[in-house]
N, C-alpha and C positions, 0 to 999 in steps of 0.2 A: 504494500500500500504506500502511496506517495506521501510526502511530508509537506505538501502544499498547504499553507494556512487556510483554515476554513472559518469564516465568520460564525457559522452555526456552532462548531465545536469550541471556538473561542468564547462564545457566549455561555456555553455550558461550563467551561473552565472558570469563568468569572463568577458564575452562579455558585459553584462549589467552593471557590476560594472565600467568597464573602461569608459562607456558612461554615468556614473553618474545617473543611474536609482536608485530610492529609494529602500531601503531594503524591504519595504512593497510590492512594485511592483515586485521586483525580486522573493520574496517568493511566491507571488500569481501566477505569470506566470509559475514558475517552478512547482507548484502544478498541474496546469491544463495541462501543457505539459506532465508531468509524467503520469497523469491520462489518457490522450489521448493515450500514448504509451502502457500503461497497458491494456486499453480497447481493443486495436487492437493486443492483444497477444504479446506485446513487439517487434512489428516490428519497424524497424528504420524509423523515419519520412521521410527520403529521399526516402523511398520506397513507400510512400503514398502521397496523395495530396487531391484534391478537394472532391472527393467522400468520402474518409475516414473522412474528416473533417465534412462533412454534416451528415454522419452516427453517429458520436460522438455527435454532437450537438442535433440531433434528439433523441438519447438515453437519453441525459440529460433532455430533455423536457418530453419525454414519460415515461421513466422508473424511473427517479430520481425526476421528478416534480419540477425541480429547478425554481426559479423566473426568470422573464424576465431579471433583472439586472445581475443575476449570469450567465445566458446563454451568455449574452453580454460580460461579463468579460472573459469567456472561449474562445469566438470567438476572442477577442482582443489578448489573449495570443497566440493562434494558428496563427493569422495573423502576429504577431511579429515573431514567429518561422520561418514561411515560407518567409515572405516578407523581413525581415531584417537579421535574423541569417543565414538561409540556402540560402537566395537569390534565392529562387524558388517561385516567386510570385503566390499567390492564384488567381484563376480565379473567376468565378461567383459561389459563394457558398450560394446562396439565397434559395435553394430548401429544406433546412432542416426544420423540424417541429418547429414552434415557440412556446416558452413557453407562456402559458396564465394564469399562476398562479397569482392571484391577490394579491397585497400587503395587509398585515394585517392592521387593524386599529391600530394606535399608542396607546401604553399604557401610560396613564397620571396619575400622582399623584395629589391628592388634595393639597392645601396649607398646611393643617394640617399634611399630610403625609410627605411633603417636610421638614417641620420643625422637625418632629420626626426623619426623616432620618438624617438630619444634626446634630442632637443632639448625634448621634452615632460616629461622626468624631472628630478628633483632628488634629491640625497642618496642614501639607501640604495637606493631603487628604481632609480636610475640605475646604481649599482654592481652590483646584482643583474642587471639587464638586460645590462650590459656583460659580465658573466661568462658569462651564458647564450649570448650571441653570440660573445664573444671566445674561449671555450674549448669551445663546443659541448656544454654541459652540459644534462642533463635538469633539469626544474624541481626534482624531489625531490633530485637529486644536489647542486644548488646550495644548497638549503635545509639539507641535512645536512653541508655542508662544515664542518670544524673548523679552527681556526687552524693546527694542525700540518700540514694537507694542502697548504699553499702552500709551494712550493719556489722562493724568489726567486733563489737562486744559479743554478739550472738553468732558470728560467722555465717551470715546469710545475706542474700541479695533479694531486694524487693523488686518484683517485676510488675509494672503497672500497665494495664490495657494491653495485655498480650493478645494472642490469637483468640478471637471471640470476645475481645474487650474484657478478658478475665484478669484478675490480679492473683499473684501467687508469691510464695517465698521459696527460694531454692538455696542450696548449700553454697558456701564460699570456702575455697581451699585456704587454710591458714598460711600456706607457703607463699600465697600471692599477696598477702597483706602489706609487706614492706614496699613492693613495687606499686601497689595501688595507692598507697599513701604518698609515694613520690609523684605519681601521676596527678593526684589531687593538688599537690603543691604547684605543679605546672599549670593546672587549670586556674589556680589563684593568681599566678604570675600573668597569665593571658588576660585575665579579667582586669588586673591592675593597669595593664597597658591599654586595653580596650576602652577603659573609662576615660582615658586621656583624649579619646576621640569624641568630640561633642555630638557627633551624629549617632553614637552608639546607643541603641535602645534596649540593651540587655538581651538575655536569652528569651526565646519564644516560649510562651506559656499558653495553654488553652484559655479561652475566654473566661470561664468560670473561676479558674485558679488566679488569673490575672486580676480579676475583680476582688477575690477574697484576700489575696496576698499582693497588694499593689507594689511592694518593694522587693518582691521575690525575684523579679527579672534581673536585678543587679546584685543578687546574692550568689556567692560562689557555690553554695549547697544546691542551688537549683540549676546550675550550669551543667552542660553535658560532660560526662567523664572522659569521653573521647571526642574532643571538639574538632571541627574542621580547621584547616591550616590558615584560612583567610576569612575575613568578614564578607558577608553578602547581604543584599537587600532582601527582605522577606517578600515573596511573590505578591504582586498587586499592591504593595505599600512602599512607603519611603523609610521603613524601619530597618536600620542597619543592625544586623545581628551576627552572632557566631553560631552556626548550626552544628549539628553533630557530624562525625566522619561519614563519608559516602559509603553506604553499605555495599555498593557494587565493587568498590575498591577492596573491601575485605575479602570478597570471594576471589578476586583476581590474585591477591597476595597469597591466599591459601593454595590455589591451583598451581601457582608458580613454584611455591615451596614444595608441593608434592612432586612436581617434575624434577626439581633439584635433588629431592630425596630418593628419586628412582622408584617411587610408588606407582605401580601400574593400575591400581584401582582408580575409578573416577571419584576424585576427592573434591568436596565443596565444603562450605561452612557448615552445612547441615550434617555432613559426615561426622563432624566432631560432636554434634548433639546426639547422633545415633550411637557413637562410640561411648559417650557418657552413659547413656541408658543401658547399653549392653554390658559395659564393665561394672556398673552398679549391680546388675543382676548376677553377674559372675562372682561378685564379691559377697553375695548372700543377701542383698537387699530384697525385701519382698516387693511384689509387683505393684501393690497399692502405693507404697512409698515412692517408687519410680514414677508412677502415674502422677502423683502430686508434684514431684519435682519438675516434670515435663509440662504440667498444666494440661494434660489430656482430659477431656470431658468424659470419655468412655474408656474403661479399662481395656476394652477389646483392641483399641488402637495401640495401647502399650504392649499388649500380648505379642505383637509381631516381633518384638525383640527377643522373645524366648525362642523364636524359630531360627535365629541366626547365631545362637550360642554355639560354642565349639564342642558340640556333643552329637553331631549328626543331625539329620532332619528330625525335628520334634523329639529329640533325645533318644531316637531309636538306634540300637546297635546293629550294624550291618551283619548279616549271617556270614558274609565273607570272612569276617574277622575270626570266626571260629574254625575255619578250614585249616587243615594241616597239608600244605602242598610242598612237595619236594622240588627244590630248585634245580 
């Protein structure tokens, strides 16, 4: 799909920015809305409705073989388009073909591979990777961590508005505390320099928090633990802020480190979260504890990690192992 600016899509973007949708959500919804329009030969959405939405969702399942989660995101984007932006509510759109593509088994690194991978990092990338593996964080959760979210006294990390807008507590490795405290001091130094800039408006806060804590945007405790390297203007405003580190850069650093380490598995930031969960189970943690650490709503999602433990498929011993074969 081309990247020619569209007045219609730009109006949707402005509509979402004013209502404080995250950049991630805006980009995702715009992608699916644009795809929907292109699929229907660039007809305006106001000229289409339930039938066209069902046709598009069926196309994604049948021709594109998208996952259940991806099809659901596309539906959410189109529901937003019609229900909130166009104010032409969708009716019953349940007749589309549902995706049945099963999720892949998670890729998990051994402890030796984790150590080898971490030997390829230095500085901030090493600390970020350590938090992803040490606390089982999603990439975006790690990027959005604020200084106040670290509880050194109880060795835990507070995760706010994770997947499904859920809050949770997860463990914090005591070995990381000294490096994290050094990182907090760097955040404070950044803030001291940023305040010298008269345009600096502090760190971004959601509307409700900004009203409740009017001075929080200039407090170090509310600033991002892993800040961006430069100041940027908040989209659609003249507010100069220091955002968090670019999450796409995190994945690139991890993939590059995996190549340097000679790891042939497909490694991403989520691989470290998968490894966190699997290694917890290997160490004897019960599955409910792992579920809470990961923030899974259903324990069935967590159970997939029991299938990748180093015990054969579902813990079954192969009968080949009992054979006595002369070489």
